[in-house]
Backbone bond lengths (Angstrom), bond angles and torsions (degrees), N, CA, C in turn:
res aa  C-N    CA-C-N  psi(-1)  N-CA   C-N-CA  omega(-1)  CA-C   N-CA-C  phi
1 M - - - 1.418 - - 1.573 108.96 -
2 S 1.289 117.13 -35.82 1.415 116.13 -179.45 1.522 112.00 -69.59
3 K 1.349 117.87 -27.31 1.438 121.92 176.73 1.579 111.24 -64.32
4 R 1.324 113.63 -39.39 1.526 117.44 178.56 1.504 109.42 -65.68
5 I 1.376 119.52 -39.96 1.387 121.35 -178.07 1.514 113.72 -65.38
6 K 1.356 113.28 -41.13 1.456 121.42 -179.83 1.566 111.07 -66.02
7 R 1.418 112.43 -41.68 1.503 118.25 177.46 1.481 110.24 -65.13
8 A 1.293 121.80 -41.86 1.450 126.54 179.67 1.543 111.39 -62.70
9 A 1.390 114.22 -40.57 1.416 118.29 -179.07 1.554 111.42 -70.32
10 A 1.313 114.72 -36.62 1.483 118.66 176.73 1.516 113.00 -67.88
11 I 1.319 116.87 -38.53 1.447 117.42 177.80 1.510 109.04 -71.10
12 G 1.233 121.59 -35.17 1.457 126.00 179.33 1.508 112.13 -64.62
13 S 1.264 111.78 -43.24 1.516 111.94 178.86 1.519 116.62 -74.93
14 V 1.351 115.58 -26.67 1.501 121.14 170.17 1.516 109.79 -64.61
15 L 1.339 117.92 -43.64 1.465 120.80 176.97 1.519 113.53 -64.56
16 A 1.287 116.50 -38.90 1.439 122.63 -177.74 1.562 108.24 -68.95
17 L 1.333 121.70 -39.70 1.442 122.82 177.03 1.507 110.75 -66.19
18 G 1.332 118.38 -33.86 1.411 122.19 -179.39 1.516 111.55 -71.01
19 A 1.353 117.31 -32.64 1.453 120.54 -179.49 1.531 113.44 -86.84
20 A 1.296 120.33 -17.66 1.450 126.37 -175.16 1.572 111.76 -56.41
21 P 1.284 119.72 -50.74 1.531 117.98 -173.08 1.535 111.35 -58.85
22 G 1.332 115.79 -37.47 1.469 120.03 -176.50 1.511 108.94 -74.88
23 A 1.321 121.18 -32.13 1.434 123.87 -178.41 1.506 109.01 -77.78
24 L 1.334 117.45 -33.55 1.492 121.29 -176.02 1.485 114.58 -84.43
25 A 1.384 115.79 -12.49 1.444 116.75 -177.79 1.470 113.51 -66.63
26 V 1.363 117.72 136.04 1.494 124.10 -177.57 1.509 106.71 -101.03
27 K 1.299 114.08 126.96 1.524 120.14 175.15 1.476 110.63 -86.21
28 P 1.312 117.98 135.42 1.486 120.14 176.92 1.558 109.76 -64.22
29 A 1.302 112.95 150.89 1.485 118.72 -179.90 1.584 111.07 -65.00
30 D 1.258 115.75 -32.75 1.442 118.59 -177.12 1.560 107.41 -117.58
31 P 1.342 119.48 106.79 1.386 117.37 -176.10 1.473 118.68 -58.83
32 G 1.368 115.30 -21.57 1.499 119.03 -179.48 1.595 110.78 -91.05
33 S 1.373 118.53 -1.84 1.423 121.00 -179.18 1.542 111.47 -72.24
34 Q 1.289 111.82 144.16 1.487 118.73 178.41 1.506 111.50 -102.72
35 G 1.299 116.47 2.28 1.501 122.25 -178.29 1.495 113.83 81.34
36 Q 1.264 114.34 -169.62 1.533 120.63 -178.61 1.461 108.10 -66.93
37 G 1.293 120.30 -56.05 1.446 121.11 178.77 1.542 115.84 71.96
38 H 1.234 114.63 -166.23 1.509 121.85 -178.18 1.543 109.87 -119.01
39 G 1.305 119.28 19.51 1.472 122.75 -170.45 1.525 112.77 -61.77
40 Q 1.336 118.04 -31.06 1.458 117.64 -178.93 1.473 116.66 -97.82
41 G 1.287 117.00 10.73 1.479 120.40 176.85 1.522 117.96 68.33
42 H 1.398 111.39 21.41 1.508 117.70 178.28 1.504 112.48 63.60
43 A 1.304 120.38 28.63 1.490 122.18 -179.13 1.452 109.22 -125.51
44 K 1.317 119.48 152.93 1.373 125.95 177.93 1.511 113.72 -78.64
45 N 1.307 116.04 -24.83 1.433 115.40 -174.10 1.593 109.08 -108.23
46 G 1.266 119.55 54.29 1.404 122.15 169.98 1.528 116.53 77.52
47 G 1.278 119.36 29.70 1.492 118.38 -179.31 1.478 118.59 91.88
48 K 1.334 118.22 -2.96 1.431 125.60 -179.49 1.542 106.38 -97.70
49 G 1.313 117.88 75.27 1.404 122.06 -169.08 1.574 107.13 -71.01
50 T 1.331 112.43 148.90 1.444 119.15 172.91 1.492 111.71 -106.05
51 V 1.343 119.68 151.49 1.364 123.44 -175.60 1.522 107.96 -137.42
52 S 1.404 115.61 168.84 1.432 120.61 175.47 1.478 112.37 -82.41
53 Y 1.307 115.49 125.55 1.468 118.39 170.61 1.514 106.78 -105.68
54 V 1.330 117.42 138.90 1.482 120.89 179.61 1.533 107.27 -125.76
55 F 1.371 112.24 125.47 1.425 121.57 -175.45 1.551 109.61 -114.61
56 K 1.306 123.41 133.46 1.458 123.29 174.00 1.566 106.41 -122.33
57 G 1.285 114.57 141.33 1.471 116.96 175.84 1.568 111.79 169.77
58 A 1.284 115.96 -161.57 1.401 123.78 -176.31 1.520 111.01 -98.34
59 Y 1.411 115.92 125.99 1.477 120.77 179.81 1.538 110.56 -67.22
60 Q 1.315 113.45 141.79 1.428 120.80 175.13 1.510 105.95 -111.83
61 L 1.298 122.16 152.17 1.503 124.78 -175.04 1.577 113.31 -65.51
62 D 1.243 116.86 -12.77 1.509 121.72 -172.88 1.502 109.21 -100.48
63 S 1.317 117.87 27.76 1.479 122.81 -178.75 1.581 114.63 62.80
64 S 1.274 113.40 29.84 1.548 120.33 178.99 1.516 104.56 -122.80
65 V 1.337 111.98 164.66 1.474 118.64 -176.81 1.540 105.52 -135.54
66 A 1.277 114.62 131.67 1.516 120.85 168.68 1.466 108.98 -76.44
67 V 1.302 115.12 95.36 1.516 121.04 -170.53 1.566 104.96 -80.42
68 D 1.423 111.36 128.23 1.473 117.13 171.61 1.483 110.81 -121.03
69 Q 1.328 122.21 -8.71 1.432 125.66 171.07 1.460 111.20 -141.81
70 G 1.366 115.55 157.00 1.455 118.95 174.02 1.484 110.87 -166.65
71 N 1.303 117.66 171.26 1.468 122.66 178.73 1.504 109.30 -74.96
72 A 1.326 118.75 -179.45 1.449 121.90 -177.62 1.484 115.52 -57.09
73 H 1.321 114.24 -40.87 1.529 120.54 178.07 1.555 110.72 -59.54
74 A 1.311 116.97 -48.21 1.444 122.39 179.20 1.513 112.03 -64.35
75 R 1.290 119.14 -36.85 1.485 122.94 178.92 1.538 106.93 -70.29
76 K 1.240 119.52 -48.50 1.464 123.06 -177.27 1.570 114.03 -60.75
77 A 1.314 109.28 -34.60 1.547 113.92 179.47 1.548 110.51 -79.67
78 G 1.334 118.03 -2.92 1.526 119.28 177.22 1.600 110.35 76.81
79 L 1.314 115.77 26.26 1.474 119.77 -178.90 1.524 116.04 -91.21
80 V 1.316 116.76 -11.86 1.423 122.81 178.34 1.464 111.70 -80.44
81 D 1.355 119.23 147.62 1.465 124.32 -176.14 1.533 110.70 61.03
82 S 1.310 112.15 47.02 1.526 121.31 175.34 1.471 110.30 -157.25
83 I 1.291 119.60 168.37 1.483 126.37 175.93 1.526 107.03 -93.75
84 V 1.386 115.23 120.68 1.438 120.60 -176.63 1.584 106.07 -116.49
85 A 1.388 114.09 129.63 1.386 121.62 175.45 1.533 114.42 -86.57
86 F 1.297 118.77 138.72 1.491 122.90 -178.90 1.463 111.15 -128.26
87 D 1.265 117.24 149.80 1.495 126.42 174.80 1.562 102.55 -97.94
88 L 1.383 117.14 107.46 1.457 121.75 -170.81 1.600 109.24 -102.27
89 S 1.346 115.49 9.91 1.517 118.48 -175.69 1.464 114.23 -62.11
90 S 1.252 119.66 -35.99 1.505 123.66 179.48 1.504 113.78 -111.33
91 A 1.344 118.50 10.33 1.442 120.23 -179.36 1.594 110.37 -79.01
92 K 1.262 113.83 150.28 1.517 123.08 171.64 1.572 106.52 -77.28
93 V 1.264 118.52 118.13 1.408 121.99 179.18 1.479 110.89 -99.40
94 V 1.353 115.15 121.33 1.499 119.80 176.70 1.555 107.65 -113.88
95 V 1.371 112.39 102.20 1.401 121.30 -174.36 1.580 108.29 -152.89
96 A 1.267 115.16 156.01 1.471 120.64 172.39 1.558 109.90 -78.98
97 D 1.311 116.06 152.10 1.504 120.00 -175.43 1.495 103.73 -77.63
98 V 1.292 120.30 84.31 1.484 125.92 -172.69 1.617 107.44 -72.70
99 N 1.299 119.02 -42.30 1.421 121.42 -171.47 1.556 110.35 -88.72
100 G 1.333 121.17 2.04 1.449 126.86 174.27 1.498 114.60 64.60
101 D 1.287 122.67 22.00 1.459 124.25 179.23 1.548 114.03 -82.37
102 G 1.349 118.21 -1.93 1.390 120.18 -178.76 1.493 118.79 88.17
103 S 1.333 116.33 -3.35 1.478 119.21 176.95 1.528 107.40 -128.67
104 K 1.281 116.72 148.20 1.456 124.28 175.78 1.503 111.04 -100.85
105 D 1.260 118.46 103.23 1.512 120.99 -175.60 1.496 108.27 -144.94
106 V 1.300 115.14 -171.96 1.457 121.43 -176.77 1.502 113.04 -64.58
107 S 1.324 117.74 -22.38 1.432 120.17 177.82 1.504 113.53 -66.14
108 D 1.359 118.16 -18.21 1.459 123.29 171.70 1.440 120.37 -78.32
109 L 1.388 115.43 -5.88 1.421 121.15 174.52 1.572 113.34 -87.70
110 S 1.236 116.60 138.15 1.488 122.63 -179.24 1.475 109.04 -110.15
111 A 1.365 114.11 162.14 1.401 119.88 174.85 1.498 114.29 -62.74
112 S 1.266 120.91 136.52 1.469 128.53 -177.82 1.529 112.42 76.34
113 D 1.284 124.50 2.75 1.455 124.45 169.85 1.487 111.66 -57.12
114 R 1.301 115.67 134.69 1.499 118.47 171.19 1.489 111.62 -73.21
115 V 1.353 115.82 124.97 1.487 120.46 -175.02 1.483 110.18 -131.42
116 V 1.330 118.05 158.91 1.454 124.77 173.36 1.554 103.92 -121.10
117 V 1.291 119.68 125.03 1.486 123.13 179.64 1.517 106.93 -115.94
118 K 1.354 115.57 134.36 1.362 120.14 172.83 1.513 115.14 -115.76
119 A 1.304 118.43 136.78 1.532 118.35 -176.61 1.556 102.44 -142.95
120 R 1.393 111.07 149.50 1.460 120.06 168.47 1.537 109.28 -103.26
121 L 1.356 113.85 113.32 1.419 121.13 -177.86 1.483 109.29 -130.84
122 P 1.393 114.67 162.95 1.493 117.29 174.65 1.481 115.54 -55.23
123 R 1.291 116.37 141.15 1.466 123.14 -170.96 1.434 113.84 -59.43
124 K 1.253 121.91 -49.32 1.516 123.89 -171.39 1.495 113.00 -91.96
125 D 1.251 120.60 -35.31 1.450 129.26 -178.04 1.478 113.43 -138.54
126 P 1.296 116.24 103.39 1.468 122.27 -174.50 1.525 116.06 -66.87
127 G 1.334 113.91 -14.70 1.506 117.95 -178.41 1.503 111.42 92.37
128 V 1.264 112.55 -157.83 1.528 119.98 178.41 1.519 111.96 -106.24
129 A 1.359 115.71 149.67 1.452 123.13 -177.60 1.511 107.04 -78.15
130 P 1.277 120.16 153.92 1.479 128.32 14.01 1.523 108.76 -84.18
131 Y 1.384 116.99 137.80 1.433 122.74 176.05 1.522 112.64 -89.07
132 A 1.308 115.01 138.22 1.492 121.73 -177.57 1.537 106.22 -71.17
133 A 1.316 116.89 114.24 1.515 118.76 -179.93 1.450 109.15 -86.95
134 R 1.284 114.77 143.07 1.521 119.65 175.01 1.529 113.87 -90.09
135 Q 1.442 113.22 -31.07 1.447 119.55 -179.81 1.500 110.56 -157.26
136 I 1.346 112.95 145.02 1.449 118.08 177.01 1.545 106.02 -130.84
137 V 1.278 120.19 129.34 1.441 123.58 -179.63 1.501 110.15 -122.79
138 D 1.337 114.46 125.04 1.456 120.63 179.12 1.504 111.60 -88.98
139 Q 1.286 116.71 117.50 1.462 122.25 -174.98 1.516 110.19 -90.14
140 T 1.344 120.51 -19.11 1.421 122.23 175.56 1.553 116.01 -72.60
141 H 1.321 109.13 -40.88 1.451 119.12 172.73 1.424 114.70 -125.09
142 P 1.426 115.44 75.75 1.477 119.97 -174.11 1.524 112.16 -63.20
143 D 1.293 118.46 152.87 1.520 124.28 178.21 1.505 106.21 -79.29
144 S 1.280 118.03 116.14 1.464 121.44 179.45 1.553 114.91 -72.27
145 D 1.429 115.24 -16.72 1.448 122.47 179.37 1.470 112.58 -90.12
146 A 1.304 120.29 -9.46 1.515 126.07 -175.30 1.498 109.19 -67.21
147 D 1.381 113.92 141.09 1.458 115.98 178.82 1.479 109.69 -89.26
């Protein structure tokens, strides 16, 4: 008798597993809907995605950088081995207080300091300079208080 119970339990579990996918399937609210999909290119501004550009080079006193290295986006845009102008007014500045005025800002940067500049720009065509920088980091005079 115990063989019969075990066999019935095994058959029942096999049947339950076979019926589970159909019972658990969720039907969409609108049968004509295609779902979220990838139609907008994963971007908030209509498919024109923005990406991070990273520029490395020597700082120039007019808020520009003589770029000699960059990430793939900067290289593909042809911005490496050129002088690129940036708008640093809203950028986070990571630098040591070189001039001793108590604040760490763009005035602490010197000509020919090695810097890294980060900017969010359109993926395929960054547009025209000056580019709005999100962050500038001085590698010649690093901020000892930075986390």
